[in-house]
Structures are given as structure tokens and as C-alpha cells.
C-alpha angles and dihedrals in degrees: 000000000000116000128253101038118186098277087064097037099090093056091044094055093043089054096054093075094054101043114114136031109300132195125203099245117107122210119221098192099069138065118258087259091056105260115144117244141256102041116244111243127220116243124262087237092060092046090051090050092052091049092050089053091051089244097125114141094034110235121222118195118207139163117236096197091056106097119224092013092060096057093051094052097042092050092047088051099044094045089046091230092164092049089052087060093050099265122126104215144168127200116222120198123222129187096220145007096256091055091049090047092056092053093046092048090054090046092239086129125033100194125045147154134214141152125269095273098057091037091055088051091055090052093047090055091045094239105167098249122149121191114230104168141018123224124217123294106268128219121232117181148180107241128190130184114272092250094050117122089219113108102169141009088260089067090073088072121104101005116161088232123027118257117240114230122195114222142149101253117224092026136114086260091061092049091051094046093048091051093045093048092051092048091051099044095253112147115214110221092026108046097019138020118209115222121193106240125163119236094252091061094041088061089065094055090224122220115265094030115108095197143354129214111211131156128233135312085034090052090059093042090060101037104030108022103034097020091209097127144024136220119253097172137008132208100237098090092051107033131020101213117227121204113188132200110201145174135204115275091233090064090054091049098046108023110023092160087063090055090049090051092051091049092048091049093054092050091047092050090054091051091051089052090050092052100040111020091161092060090045088056090053089052092047092053089058086070111094091224094055105031094097094054117099116257089233091055093051091045088054091051091052091047096053096040120023099027098034096073131054107272089244088074087102092070109103122231102197099184092052094050093044089057098041093047092049089094090052093052091048091047092051093045092051088055094048091247091126125055096214145010112279117204125213090244091056091048094049091047090062089070124087100196094165093086095056090043089055091049092052091051090048089058091049094249126132115247106253113242094213138019109290093236093062112080117216088244093057110133099192128118116219111249094020106105147232090048121217115247119294130171111291143125093285100044104037121103092195142333122315111259115248132218101022127174111298096018095100132066095187136002117298127194123215129163093358094306128103117222117207130217 
């Protein structure tokens, strides 16, 4: 099961405000969630350029069902964090990455976010996307009904009749399951048969299906909210999931201050969530796609995604992701889902990490040298699976401390306390 279920949630959230080494000084030039005031404004020249392009208001695409990512975008929208920086903006929801890709390709939206599969497709088709942030590592899992005899993925091996596994084919779930099956000696087509089943049906754990392989928040809906199934395997040892927030290259070329404002707003939204998760839940429930979910469920999702990791998780590490996603590119190419070979250098070059790095320095933080979920003592080799444990939703015992010694360049105020370098 995922960590930090609701019985532990209250203590977890209370602890966020006291993690770190705090001084007694109180800054008066920042918001309670630590954003410097006043807000930097984009230039009239950039606004005029956006208007000339027909991109006023700026349109931001996001996916409400995507946990972690959804809270950041909804809070940025509801708090009007782009408007406070001088940008008229509207946030447009999409149900999936491919739908968002289509709108981004046609320039109907100028800012978007998808997982590594749809993003790789954009690159393959030479759509001018540039990654500016990364969203939290996301859990995918193999889930069986509570009364299933299956205890681990290895139990699929050697059955008299193959098990049927429900999965969204062509998704990151399929890539994870294929990798996990191979690593555990499970033969697809012999031990298991994959059946294309949409997430909405997977949530029902349909009869005749031995297991389903969704991603969160669907994982948590089944195992934590409805309690109708249990996890027998998770994706983290086999695939480190990459969620990418991106903008159009033309905006970087002609209005880089707008890109900086977008990046700043996403970081600020996450800091607000960290300080006031209860208010963030209220804002999430204003979204039509999330309004029927229980507040306690949404609070749990925030706890195991947005607030679990150091807030610098948004900083991209292009070389790391280019290497980790090399298996995905090869997998897609082998199945004729890419039109050409994509090198790691080409993939890394689609990122523009300088904006997130500038945001971090603006806050007084040091730019992290590695993804926050990889401890310095990690002994794994990228591409060699299964990976040894790293910090994620299934291995963590609590939130990552922040700031720790060496993570600040100058004092930073959060929640009324000033943290010292």
C-alpha cells in the first residue's frame, strides 16, 4: 500500500511546518509561503508579442486526473499567480496526454504537461516543446482483488492458463509492466495476456481480470479509498516516471520573461500547497473533475506527492531523464510508435532548465545537483533494473526534510519562520 494513509495524515501535515533548521527572524517581504514580494512583472514588449501571436490570454493545458500535477496547476489558476505577474491566462483541462498533445501541436495551448510517453511523441514529430519543470515521481502499480491468491508479480509464472491483466496499452503502465515482467521471468503471451482496458473500467476490477495496472490517483482510489484491491507490485523499481511541464519554443525565443513567470508561478503554487494543504484541497474541489472526491482523499494525494518531496523537485535534470528514458525511446521505436531514432542528446536538448534554476536562486535555495528522490548513497545504475530503493511513495517513511544543511544560499522564510544557510 502507499505510505501515509489517512490515519497518519494529520501528523504528517503538522510536521511539514517544523521540518528544517529555523531561526527566529521573520521576513516582511515575502508571502507566508515564502515567495518574495513584490511580484516581478513581465514586460510590455512580451505582452505585445503574445497578443500579436493571438496567445492572449495565454492558455495553459493541464490534466485534472494526474495527481501531484493537478494540484499545482489548479492552485496557480485559482490564486491567479500568472495574473499577479502581469499575464492574462486561462487553464484548460484535458483528460489525457494525447489530447493535450494535439492541442499543443496546433498551438491552441502554449503551456502543457504530460508524461514521458506523450512528450517523447512530441519530440519525435518535432513539435517545438521545451521542458521547464518536472512533476513528482508517480506511482503505477499492479493491483489484484483483495481475495486474489496472487501475492507478487512472480506468482504469474507457470499458470496452467494465462492470467488476463487489464492495462492501458501504449501507456507508461504498459512499459512498466513489460519491464517488470521481463525482470521477474514472466512471459507475456504465455503467463499473462494483456487486455486494453481504460482506467475507468480498471477502477471496477472487472470479473475475469486477474489484475489491473493503473497509475495514481487511480491506484489510491482502489486501494485506499474504496479498499477493493491491493498492490502486489509497484513501478518504482522498474521505471522512474517522468512528468514534464513544457512551453512552446517560440515563447522562450521571444518572451523569455513570460517563461520565467510561468516557472515561478508553478514553484509558488507548490509552496502554497506545502504551507496550506487544506486550502489547496478546497481549491482542487472547485474543479469539476475533482469535486466529487472526498477532501480526505485529495489531502492524501497532496501528502504523498506534492508535500512528500523537497520543493525543489520541480527543477529538471535533463541528462538524467535522457538516460532513464532511453529504454522508453527504444521500446517505442521497436513497436513502430516513433518515426525515427531519438538520441539522448536530442532528448536532453529539449529541456530549458535555466528557468527553474533561476527560480531556485531567486528563493535563496541552492540548485540541486541530482533529482531529489535519488539519495547520494544510491547504488543503482540507470537502465539496469530492478533498481535498488530510492525515495518514493512506496519507500518513504515521511516527507523529505527541507531545507537541510547546505540547501540554502541565503535565509528563506516559510510559514513565519526564517531558515538560515
